[in-house]
C-alpha positions in Angstrom: 3.2 2.6 10.8 4.0 3.3 7.2 6.2 6.1 5.9 6.0 7.8 2.5 8.5 10.4 1.4 7.7 12.9 -1.3 10.6 15.3 -1.8 11.3 17.0 1.5 7.9 16.0 2.9 7.5 12.8 5.0 4.0 11.3 5.7 3.7 8.8 8.6 0.5 6.9 8.5 -1.3 3.8 9.7 -0.9 0.8 7.4 -4.6 0.8 6.7 -4.4 4.6 5.9 -6.9 5.3 8.7 -6.7 7.7 11.6 -4.3 10.6 11.5 -1.3 11.3 9.3 1.8 12.9 10.6 3.2 15.3 8.0 6.7 16.5 8.5 8.7 19.1 6.5 11.7 21.1 7.5 11.6 20.1 11.1 8.0 21.0 11.5 5.3 18.5 12.0 1.5 18.5 11.9 -1.1 15.7 12.5 -4.0 15.7 10.0 -7.0 13.4 9.9 -6.9 11.1 6.9 -10.4 12.1 6.1 -9.2 15.7 5.6 -6.5 14.6 3.2 -9.1 12.5 1.3 -11.4 15.4 1.0 -8.8 17.8 -0.4 -7.5 15.2 -2.8 -11.1 14.4 -3.9 -11.6 18.1 -4.7 -8.5 18.2 -6.8 -9.6 15.1 -8.7 -13.0 16.6 -9.2 -11.5 19.8 -10.6 -9.3 17.8 -13.0 -12.3 15.8 -14.2 -14.4 18.9 -14.8 -11.5 20.5 -16.8 -11.2 17.3 -18.8 -14.9 17.2 -19.6 -15.0 20.9 -20.5 -12.2 20.2 -23.0 -14.0 17.4 -24.8 -15.1 17.8 -28.4 -18.7 17.2 -29.3 -18.1 13.7 -30.7 -16.1 12.7 -27.6 -19.0 13.7 -25.3 -21.5 11.8 -27.5 -19.2 8.7 -27.4 -19.1 8.9 -23.6 -22.9 9.0 -23.4 -23.3 6.1 -25.9 -20.8 3.9 -24.0 -22.9 4.1 -20.8 -25.7 2.0 -22.4 
């Protein structure tokens, strides 16, 4: 098992990051499927990417489109 501490929160997880994650804070603990954590993080990344795209200037959008070719 691997352990990752972020401030007062401890995450105990399988070395391959599969299965369940035991999240502990302040003496309370909950087991959460890794797939649930992946889904919430993916949604956060999606929101950040959308915000970044919405903030681009016209020439920056066109440069992105041209770089795909």
